[in-house]
C-alpha positions as semicolon CSV with decimal commas, in nm:
position;residue;x (nm);y (nm);z (nm)
1;M;0,812;0,105;2,682
2;R;0,780;0,377;2,955
3;D;0,647;0,743;2,894
4;L;0,801;0,736;2,547
5;S;0,787;1,078;2,366
6;L;0,941;1,141;2,025
7;T;0,981;1,472;1,854
8;H;1,107;1,481;1,500
9;A;1,344;1,791;1,402
10;G;1,144;2,080;1,339
11;A;0,816;1,922;1,469
12;A;0,624;2,142;1,722
13;H;0,479;1,841;1,923
14;P;0,594;1,483;2,005
15;S;0,415;1,200;1,812
16;P;0,395;0,933;1,963
17;G;0,354;1,102;2,321
18;D;0,393;0,939;2,676
19;V;0,339;0,585;2,545
20;T;0,360;0,308;2,796
21;F;0,302;-0,058;2,740
22;D;0,463;-0,395;2,763
23;I;0,497;-0,670;2,495
24;H;0,521;-1,052;2,638
25;P;0,664;-1,346;2,457
26;G;0,371;-1,516;2,238
27;E;0,181;-1,184;2,182
28;V;0,083;-1,054;1,849
29;V;0,017;-0,702;1,908
30;L;-0,172;-0,489;1,637
31;L;-0,062;-0,123;1,648
32;L;-0,350;0,119;1,511
33;G;-0,375;0,496;1,486
34;P;-0,462;0,765;1,234
35;S;-0,206;0,903;0,991
36;G;0,049;1,113;1,189
37;S;-0,005;0,952;1,532
38;G;0,351;0,824;1,515
39;K;0,313;0,433;1,460
40;S;0,611;0,398;1,231
41;T;0,798;0,639;1,442
42;L;0,738;0,422;1,739
43;T;0,851;0,122;1,581
44;L;1,187;0,290;1,485
45;A;1,251;0,346;1,871
46;L;1,221;-0,033;1,946
47;N;1,526;-0,118;1,725
48;G;1,736;0,192;1,816
49;L;1,723;0,365;1,477
50;I;1,584;0,650;1,726
51;P;1,774;0,801;1,873
52;H;2,103;0,644;1,716
53;A;2,038;0,704;1,334
54;L;1,748;0,939;1,278
55;P;1,714;1,288;1,424
56;A;1,450;1,301;1,691
57;T;1,436;1,394;2,058
58;M;1,347;1,092;2,276
59;T;1,236;1,111;2,636
60;G;1,108;0,804;2,829
61;T;1,276;0,458;2,812
62;V;1,236;0,163;2,575
63;E;1,382;-0,180;2,674
64;A;1,403;-0,479;2,424
65;G;1,495;-0,820;2,578
66;G;1,614;-0,644;2,875
67;V;1,845;-0,404;2,680
68;D;1,805;-0,036;2,697
69;T;1,767;0,077;2,321
70;A;1,918;0,420;2,384
71;A;2,205;0,297;2,567
72;S;2,289;0,002;2,332
73;S;2,416;-0,011;1,985
74;T;2,205;-0,093;1,673
75;P;2,402;-0,419;1,607
76;E;2,336;-0,538;1,971
77;L;1,977;-0,448;1,927
78;S;1,942;-0,658;1,622
79;T;1,970;-0,971;1,853
80;R;1,679;-0,848;2,031
81;V;1,447;-0,676;1,766
82;A;1,417;-0,771;1,390
83;M;1,242;-0,490;1,181
84;V;1,059;-0,512;0,845
85;F;1,006;-0,180;0,703
86;Q;0,722;-0,038;0,480
87;D;0,955;-0,025;0,196
88;P;1,145;-0,348;0,170
89;D;1,399;-0,191;-0,072
90;A;1,523;0,029;0,232
91;Q;1,684;-0,286;0,385
92;I;1,819;-0,520;0,082
93;V;2,184;-0,502;0,033
94;T;2,326;-0,819;-0,128
95;G;2,338;-0,968;-0,467
96;T;2,125;-1,296;-0,413
97;V;1,832;-1,395;-0,223
98;F;2,011;-1,650;-0,034
99;D;2,294;-1,404;0,071
100;E;2,031;-1,151;0,187
101;V;1,875;-1,375;0,431
102;A;2,225;-1,513;0,538
103;F;2,351;-1,165;0,582
104;G;2,206;-1,119;0,935
105;P;2,323;-1,441;1,092
106;E;2,652;-1,402;0,929
107;N;2,699;-1,072;1,105
108;L;2,609;-1,229;1,435
109;R;2,891;-1,483;1,379
110;A;2,664;-1,773;1,379
111;P;2,842;-2,103;1,277
112;V;2,820;-2,171;0,889
113;D;2,597;-2,475;0,943
114;E;2,344;-2,264;1,141
115;V;2,358;-1,970;0,889
116;I;2,251;-2,197;0,603
117;A;1,981;-2,380;0,815
118;R;1,823;-2,055;0,925
119;A;1,828;-1,897;0,571
120;E;1,676;-2,226;0,413
121;D;1,417;-2,234;0,679
122;A;1,302;-1,870;0,660
123;L;1,309;-1,879;0,265
124;R;1,105;-2,191;0,274
125;R;0,846;-2,037;0,512
126;V;0,794;-1,736;0,272
127;G;0,798;-1,948;-0,051
128;L;1,138;-1,811;-0,193
129;W;1,357;-2,109;-0,152
130;E;1,341;-2,190;-0,522
131;R;1,449;-1,837;-0,613
132;R;1,746;-1,822;-0,358
133;A;2,002;-1,769;-0,647
134;E;1,827;-1,480;-0,821
135;N;1,914;-1,111;-0,744
136;P;1,663;-0,946;-0,530
137;D;1,615;-0,688;-0,793
138;R;1,447;-0,953;-1,018
139;L;1,175;-1,003;-0,766
140;S;0,852;-0,825;-0,768
141;G;0,770;-0,569;-0,495
142;G;0,560;-0,830;-0,324
143;G;0,863;-1,089;-0,359
144;R;1,096;-0,824;-0,187
145;Q;0,856;-0,783;0,096
146;R;0,861;-1,161;0,157
147;L;1,253;-1,141;0,128
148;A;1,279;-0,890;0,409
149;I;1,027;-1,072;0,614
150;A;1,256;-1,388;0,562
151;C;1,550;-1,177;0,682
152;A;1,371;-1,092;1,002
153;L;1,287;-1,459;1,061
154;A;1,632;-1,576;1,006
155;L;1,787;-1,333;1,281
156;G;1,583;-1,514;1,558
157;S;1,523;-1,214;1,752
158;P;1,263;-1,240;2,024
159;L;1,066;-0,942;1,894
160;I;0,976;-0,897;1,525
161;V;0,848;-0,562;1,416
162;L;0,658;-0,519;1,108
163;D;0,543;-0,211;0,940
164;E;0,271;-0,277;0,682
165;P;0,410;-0,617;0,585
166;T;0,143;-0,732;0,357
167;A;0,074;-0,397;0,151
168;N;0,256;-0,537;-0,148
169;L;0,143;-0,900;-0,117
170;D;-0,124;-1,100;-0,324
171;P;-0,358;-1,333;-0,111
172;Q;-0,141;-1,635;-0,119
173;G;0,169;-1,423;-0,025
174;I;-0,033;-1,288;0,289
175;D;-0,148;-1,629;0,382
176;D;0,218;-1,767;0,349
177;V;0,348;-1,464;0,553
178;Y;0,098;-1,495;0,831
179;A;0,135;-1,864;0,846
180;A;0,515;-1,836;0,889
181;L;0,470;-1,572;1,162
182;A;0,219;-1,787;1,347
183;D;0,440;-2,103;1,343
184;V;0,725;-1,878;1,503
185;V;0,489;-1,719;1,760
186;A;0,348;-2,041;1,851
187;A;0,669;-2,160;1,996
188;G;0,605;-1,908;2,284
189;D;0,932;-1,737;2,318
190;R;0,892;-1,474;2,049
191;A;0,639;-1,184;1,994
192;V;0,509;-0,962;1,700
193;L;0,442;-0,600;1,691
194;L;0,242;-0,542;1,371
195;V;0,122;-0,215;1,192
196;E;-0,111;-0,333;0,936
197;H;-0,415;-0,193;0,745
198;N;-0,537;-0,533;0,600
199;L;-0,717;-0,645;0,904
200;D;-0,908;-0,923;0,732
201;A;-0,586;-1,132;0,716
202;A;-0,460;-1,007;1,048
203;M;-0,774;-1,092;1,257
204;G;-0,709;-1,461;1,290
205;F;-0,334;-1,372;1,399
206;V;-0,330;-1,094;1,629
207;T;-0,401;-1,133;2,003
208;R;-0,403;-0,768;2,132
209;T;-0,456;-0,435;1,993
210;I;-0,291;-0,092;2,084
211;V;-0,463;0,223;1,938
212;L;-0,283;0,563;1,927
213;D;-0,518;0,871;1,902
214;R;-0,424;1,174;1,699
215;E;-0,217;1,317;1,957
216;G;0,001;1,000;1,940
217;R;-0,122;0,890;2,284
218;V;-0,252;0,542;2,371
219;A;-0,629;0,547;2,360
220;F;-0,696;0,186;2,391
221;D;-0,523;-0,128;2,480
222;G;-0,660;-0,487;2,514
223;P;-0,775;-0,779;2,339
224;A;-0,798;-0,719;1,978
225;R;-1,176;-0,827;1,961
226;D;-1,274;-0,628;2,244
227;I;-1,110;-0,314;2,121
228;L;-1,240;-0,333;1,775
229;R;-1,613;-0,415;1,898
230;G;-1,604;-0,204;2,206
231;H;-1,474;0,100;2,049
232;T;-1,598;0,081;1,695
233;D;-1,742;0,433;1,660
234;E;-1,429;0,590;1,811
235;L;-1,218;0,409;1,575
236;V;-1,425;0,518;1,269
237;E;-1,396;0,874;1,394
238;M;-1,024;0,845;1,431
239;G;-1,025;0,702;1,058
240;V;-0,822;0,402;1,126
241;W;-0,868;0,078;0,934
242;L;-1,124;-0,180;1,045
243;P;-1,212;-0,533;0,897
244;A;-1,391;-0,506;0,579
245;A;-1,667;-0,727;0,733
246;T;-1,713;-0,469;1,005
247;L;-1,716;-0,172;0,771
248;A;-1,969;-0,358;0,552
249;A;-2,190;-0,425;0,876
250;L;-2,161;-0,043;0,962
251;R;-2,303;0,039;0,621
252;L;-2,575;-0,204;0,651
253;R;-2,665;-0,064;0,991
254;D;-2,730;0,261;0,835
255;E;-2,976;0,085;0,610
256;G;-3,145;-0,058;0,920
257;I;-2,987;-0,421;0,928
258;R;-2,858;-0,447;1,288
259;F;-2,565;-0,682;1,393
260;D;-2,494;-0,789;1,749
261;P;-2,204;-0,841;1,796
262;L;-2,038;-0,660;1,506
263;P;-1,880;-0,908;1,276
264;L;-1,489;-0,889;1,253
265;T;-1,463;-1,159;0,978
266;P;-1,635;-1,269;0,667
267;D;-1,782;-1,584;0,841
268;E;-1,913;-1,390;1,129
269;L;-2,088;-1,145;0,864
270;A;-2,220;-1,424;0,673
271;A;-2,380;-1,586;0,995
272;Q;-2,571;-1,262;1,065
273;L;-2,644;-1,143;0,729
274;P;-3,009;-1,176;0,616
275;T;-3,072;-1,398;0,311
276;A;-3,325;-1,145;0,198
277;S;-3,218;-0,904;-0,046
278;F;-3,026;-0,595;0,056
279;P;-2,857;-0,297;-0,112
280;L;-2,562;-0,433;-0,331
281;A;-2,388;-0,088;-0,324
282;T;-2,416;-0,068;0,050
283;L;-2,150;-0,330;0,065
284;G;-1,927;-0,159;-0,205
285;A;-1,989;-0,454;-0,446
286;D;-2,104;-0,235;-0,713
287;P;-1,848;0,011;-0,871
288;M;-1,952;0,356;-0,953
289;P;-2,169;0,418;-1,284
290;R;-1,992;0,320;-1,597
291;T;-2,076;0,641;-1,785
292;A;-1,744;0,802;-1,885
293;P;-1,709;1,185;-1,901
294;A;-1,632;1,335;-2,234
295;P;-1,285;1,350;-2,354
296;R;-1,087;1,644;-2,216
297;E;-1,063;1,965;-2,438
298;G;-0,773;1,933;-2,683
299;S;-0,749;1,554;-2,677
300;A;-0,642;1,396;-2,990
301;H;-0,961;1,175;-2,985
302;A;-1,282;1,319;-3,094
303;A;-1,506;1,022;-3,003
304;A;-1,558;0,882;-2,676
305;T;-1,530;0,542;-2,806
306;D;-1,159;0,563;-2,917
307;P;-0,920;0,439;-2,680
308;L;-0,688;0,702;-2,502
309;I;-0,430;0,450;-2,427
310;R;-0,371;0,153;-2,650
311;A;-0,119;-0,117;-2,637
312;R;-0,071;-0,398;-2,915
313;A;0,159;-0,684;-2,893
314;L;0,357;-0,517;-2,625
315;T;0,655;-0,733;-2,503
316;V;0,900;-0,611;-2,225
317;R;1,203;-0,765;-2,123
318;R;1,407;-0,705;-1,813
319;G;1,766;-0,834;-1,910
320;R;1,715;-1,168;-2,057
321;T;1,390;-1,222;-1,880
322;E;1,062;-1,148;-2,058
323;I;0,799;-1,000;-1,809
324;L;0,517;-0,896;-2,047
325;H;0,414;-1,120;-2,346
326;A;0,244;-0,961;-2,633
327;V;-0,002;-0,759;-2,424
328;D;-0,298;-0,611;-2,607
329;L;-0,499;-0,345;-2,409
330;D;-0,743;-0,052;-2,455
331;V;-0,820;0,205;-2,191
332;D;-1,098;0,447;-2,285
333;P;-1,114;0,814;-2,192
334;G;-1,260;0,894;-1,866
335;T;-1,226;0,571;-1,692
336;L;-1,082;0,462;-1,363
337;T;-0,900;0,148;-1,452
338;A;-0,723;-0,104;-1,206
339;I;-0,441;-0,328;-1,317
340;V;-0,445;-0,635;-1,062
341;G;-0,256;-0,967;-1,055
342;A;-0,060;-1,192;-0,822
343;N;0,293;-1,104;-0,716
344;G;0,530;-1,133;-1,026
345;A;0,240;-1,106;-1,281
346;G;0,388;-0,783;-1,437
347;K;0,166;-0,499;-1,295
348;T;0,432;-0,254;-1,234
349;T;0,602;-0,347;-1,562
350;L;0,290;-0,275;-1,746
351;I;0,216;0,061;-1,577
352;H;0,561;0,164;-1,627
353;A;0,552;0,077;-2,003
354;L;0,214;0,255;-2,053
355;A;0,328;0,567;-1,897
356;G;0,670;0,563;-2,053
357;V;0,867;0,552;-1,721
358;V;1,034;0,265;-1,876
359;P;1,015;0,326;-2,258
360;P;0,822;0,036;-2,433
361;P;0,938;-0,093;-2,762
362;R;0,861;0,158;-3,046
363;G;0,516;0,134;-3,204
364;R;0,365;-0,067;-2,936
365;V;0,189;0,188;-2,709
366;S;-0,008;0,506;-2,787
367;I;-0,125;0,760;-2,532
368;D;-0,351;1,012;-2,654
369;G;-0,188;0,965;-3,000
370;L;0,170;0,972;-2,874
371;D;0,433;0,699;-2,871
372;P;0,596;0,704;-2,527
373;A;0,909;0,529;-2,676
374;S;1,005;0,809;-2,915
375;A;0,833;1,110;-2,717
376;S;1,053;1,357;-2,531
377;P;1,018;1,390;-2,159
378;R;0,844;1,721;-2,206
379;E;0,600;1,575;-2,447
380;L;0,525;1,274;-2,240
381;A;0,452;1,480;-1,910
382;A;0,209;1,677;-2,110
383;R;0,000;1,372;-2,172
384;I;0,042;1,159;-1,864
385;G;0,129;1,212;-1,495
386;F;0,289;0,937;-1,305
387;V;0,267;0,877;-0,932
388;F;0,521;0,624;-0,781
389;Q;0,435;0,384;-0,505
390;N;0,691;0,562;-0,254
391;P;0,627;0,951;-0,303
392;E;0,983;1,032;-0,174
393;H;1,101;0,861;-0,508
394;Q;0,992;1,137;-0,718
395;F;1,069;1,459;-0,474
396;I;1,363;1,675;-0,605
397;A;1,294;2,034;-0,448
398;H;1,364;2,170;-0,100
399;T;1,004;2,320;-0,055
400;V;0,651;2,202;-0,141
401;F;0,596;2,503;-0,356
402;D;0,900;2,440;-0,563
403;E;0,826;2,075;-0,609
404;L;0,489;2,172;-0,751
405;A;0,649;2,455;-0,967
406;H;0,944;2,251;-1,092
407;G;0,776;2,087;-1,401
408;L;0,610;2,400;-1,522
409;R;0,955;2,594;-1,476
410;L;1,111;2,323;-1,694
411;R;0,853;2,410;-1,964
412;R;0,942;2,771;-1,934
413;T;0,595;2,882;-1,803
414;A;0,573;3,239;-1,710
415;E;0,649;3,280;-1,346
416;P;0,297;3,477;-1,274
417;E;0,122;3,174;-1,426
418;V;0,356;2,934;-1,225
419;V;0,269;3,098;-0,912
420;Q;-0,121;3,117;-0,994
421;R;-0,137;2,747;-1,075
422;V;0,085;2,639;-0,775
423;D;-0,113;2,828;-0,543
424;R;-0,447;2,685;-0,685
425;M;-0,295;2,327;-0,650
426;L;-0,190;2,399;-0,284
427;E;-0,548;2,503;-0,188
428;R;-0,712;2,211;-0,362
429;F;-0,482;1,961;-0,200
430;G;-0,492;2,123;0,143
431;L;-0,114;2,202;0,136
432;A;-0,118;2,581;0,143
433;H;0,001;2,587;0,499
434;K;0,301;2,365;0,401
435;A;0,409;2,563;0,087
436;E;0,752;2,642;0,239
437;V;0,797;2,288;0,417
438;H;1,052;2,038;0,275
439;P;0,859;1,757;0,111
440;F;1,035;1,494;0,320
441;L;0,901;1,647;0,653
442;L;0,529;1,609;0,532
443;S;0,318;1,327;0,684
444;G;0,255;1,012;0,468
445;G;-0,083;1,138;0,367
446;E;0,055;1,481;0,281
447;K;0,341;1,324;0,066
448;R;0,096;1,129;-0,127
449;R;-0,122;1,434;-0,223
450;L;0,188;1,624;-0,305
451;S;0,287;1,341;-0,550
452;V;-0,039;1,355;-0,703
453;G;-0,019;1,728;-0,746
454;T;0,310;1,723;-0,895
455;A;0,156;1,480;-1,166
456;L;-0,142;1,691;-1,222
457;I;0,015;2,033;-1,237
458;S;0,071;2,010;-1,613
459;R;-0,276;1,891;-1,647
460;P;-0,217;1,570;-1,834
461;A;-0,511;1,369;-1,983
462;V;-0,393;1,068;-1,800
463;L;-0,299;1,012;-1,438
464;A;-0,111;0,673;-1,353
465;L;-0,068;0,566;-0,988
466;D;0,106;0,269;-0,857
467;E;-0,032;0,141;-0,514
468;P;-0,195;0,466;-0,446
469;T;-0,330;0,401;-0,092
470;F;-0,002;0,215;0,022
471;G;0,087;0,339;0,379
472;Q;-0,237;0,515;0,421
473;D;-0,486;0,524;0,695
474;R;-0,837;0,476;0,614
475;A;-0,945;0,841;0,620
476;R;-0,644;0,947;0,415
477;A;-0,705;0,674;0,178
478;A;-1,072;0,778;0,145
479;E;-0,953;1,133;0,082
480;L;-0,741;1,029;-0,188
481;L;-0,989;0,808;-0,380
482;A;-1,244;1,082;-0,342
483;L;-0,995;1,309;-0,513
484;L;-0,954;1,059;-0,797
485;Q;-1,305;1,043;-0,848
486;D;-1,341;1,421;-0,877
487;L;-1,050;1,415;-1,123
488;R;-1,237;1,133;-1,325
489;A;-1,555;1,361;-1,316
490;E;-1,349;1,648;-1,476
491;G;-1,240;1,403;-1,750
492;T;-0,902;1,276;-1,622
493;T;-0,845;0,895;-1,743
494;I;-0,690;0,713;-1,448
495;V;-0,486;0,394;-1,423
496;I;-0,391;0,235;-1,111
497;V;-0,189;-0,066;-0,985
498;T;-0,324;-0,205;-0,664
499;H;-0,331;-0,521;-0,449
500;D;-0,668;-0,404;-0,280
501;L;-0,942;-0,565;-0,461
502;Q;-1,191;-0,409;-0,217
503;L;-1,088;-0,090;-0,345
504;V;-1,111;-0,202;-0,687
505;A;-1,455;-0,329;-0,639
506;E;-1,571;0,007;-0,470
507;Q;-1,412;0,271;-0,689
508;T;-1,302;0,147;-1,044
509;T;-1,501;0,132;-1,368
510;H;-1,271;-0,122;-1,535
511;T;-1,013;-0,402;-1,438
512;V;-0,724;-0,560;-1,609
513;V;-0,631;-0,900;-1,460
514;L;-0,277;-1,001;-1,547
515;A;-0,126;-1,354;-1,491
516;G;0,206;-1,472;-1,600
517;G;0,277;-1,146;-1,796
518;R;-0,031;-1,175;-2,009
519;V;-0,389;-1,015;-1,985
520;H;-0,589;-1,292;-1,835
521;A;-0,922;-1,085;-1,831
522;A;-1,020;-0,726;-1,902
523;G;-1,362;-0,561;-1,891
524;P;-1,602;-0,349;-1,677
525;T;-1,530;-0,398;-1,293
526;G;-1,884;-0,513;-1,211
527;D;-1,882;-0,771;-1,499
528;L;-1,542;-0,939;-1,379
529;F;-1,634;-0,939;-1,016
530;R;-1,943;-1,156;-1,078
531;D;-1,736;-1,441;-1,160
532;D;-1,481;-1,564;-0,890
533;A;-1,321;-1,803;-1,114
534;V;-1,150;-1,522;-1,339
535;F;-0,969;-1,413;-1,035
536;A;-0,910;-1,756;-0,877
537;A;-0,738;-1,855;-1,224
538;A;-0,500;-1,569;-1,176
539;G;-0,415;-1,662;-0,840
540;L;-0,626;-1,388;-0,665
541;R;-0,936;-1,400;-0,448
542;L;-1,234;-1,175;-0,442
543;P;-1,250;-0,947;-0,130
544;P;-1,404;-1,111;0,177
545;V;-1,730;-0,907;0,150
546;Q;-1,752;-1,023;-0,212
547;R;-1,706;-1,378;-0,112
548;V;-1,990;-1,352;0,140
549;L;-2,216;-1,215;-0,140
550;A;-2,128;-1,499;-0,374
551;R;-2,252;-1,756;-0,134
552;P;-2,561;-1,941;-0,211
553;G;-2,884;-1,803;-0,084
554;R;-2,762;-1,449;-0,079
555;R;-2,932;-1,188;-0,302
556;A;-2,819;-0,847;-0,358
557;E;-3,010;-0,571;-0,527
558;A;-2,831;-0,326;-0,771
């Protein structure tokens, strides 16, 4: 890559800008940078989607496997670069898991025996061989992510580019993916470029780190450990993700506990952590206070002890397959509840059923006294706001202002009130200067804030979010979580689905652990996190920092 600058249609400045670097066989390169620095845009230039398929002005040159990406066709480039997108649904096209992985080698006209061998090897690497005959739609989000990675492995391209490949994966899925990639890179003839925020998993895998600054230019480039340790303060100021052990050490440093060198892994943190007591909240191991705000004005529940959301014997089927099995669940008003579980446990199905996105069986769910199975869309929207994992899936208007106003106008709200409420929401979410911009032209963080704003504009009692920090840098994720805490303080009841157990430990009041479509455990987050066995039995692991705290000889003070 030489002097690469990419400017999207309508943008005033390039992002990334003037980027130059080489990637060699055998390298695993971690690409870091704050939201809007152009990380995902840069990856699209590597496989030729920019400039061939996406509107952007490109200057400079990119060569992959000796081929100029701007002068070569996308099919030709696929033999040099394999891409895994943030959203796996954007690249799944066939009717079975096996056909999906075979699709690439087939289009390269590989011999039949080779196609079959490549598909089997790739599917076994990511743990999907036993599900090869299933429709990809039947896989969980994490399952589809592993399928997309298998497709990239099967192509045999010398460069594999992955944009947030583990965002939807449970701990075992993350281990499987990185083990598969490590095996591929170990042969020495292939390389990986990785955009990732789960650095705890990546630290044992990456060899080099490239950091883009807010202007999209290369700020740092070098061995991963040297960059993360030598420029920690600059990276914190940029708002990029760092390993959880490093962030914990920085918090403890503020409490007077020094680390030299800064730890990058849980084991390194454990080796330097004093055995004496230290503040538990400093490491984010003790969630926020359990006291819930009073119910919102106008709620059907007069007493704070009455559940705002109730599910009883909730069973949900997809086709002939039963996904949820007789789920009983209560969510109290004013709480922030996380739904967690391994891939395929039924998390998204449960939150969809609770929110009425997919109507549950009649009489099985109550939201503030309303049955979503029989409620009209207008009634449901007045009770609960839903935020999809991918914000683009819920945008329908041509400007940010109209997106926020759409729901109010459907309810025939008077236009002066529409303008007043939308303007207030724009100010609150820092989007006033983008009121006339198309939602699809916002940055990832801005899209997420807009999606939350559209869910809140009708002032519902409940806000449900599926993977709220997906695709966000550390600063934008912290910004969103602070907003959720403000909403909770105002009386909004919040339910989230997430794979990020560190987020759960730091932010939530209650946790629901699913396993095999059933509630495996539920209760106050602090209580559940004191027993690692609760999570292990559900195929999960406590976050690295919490595992350090749980080791013998450690004692944390509340």
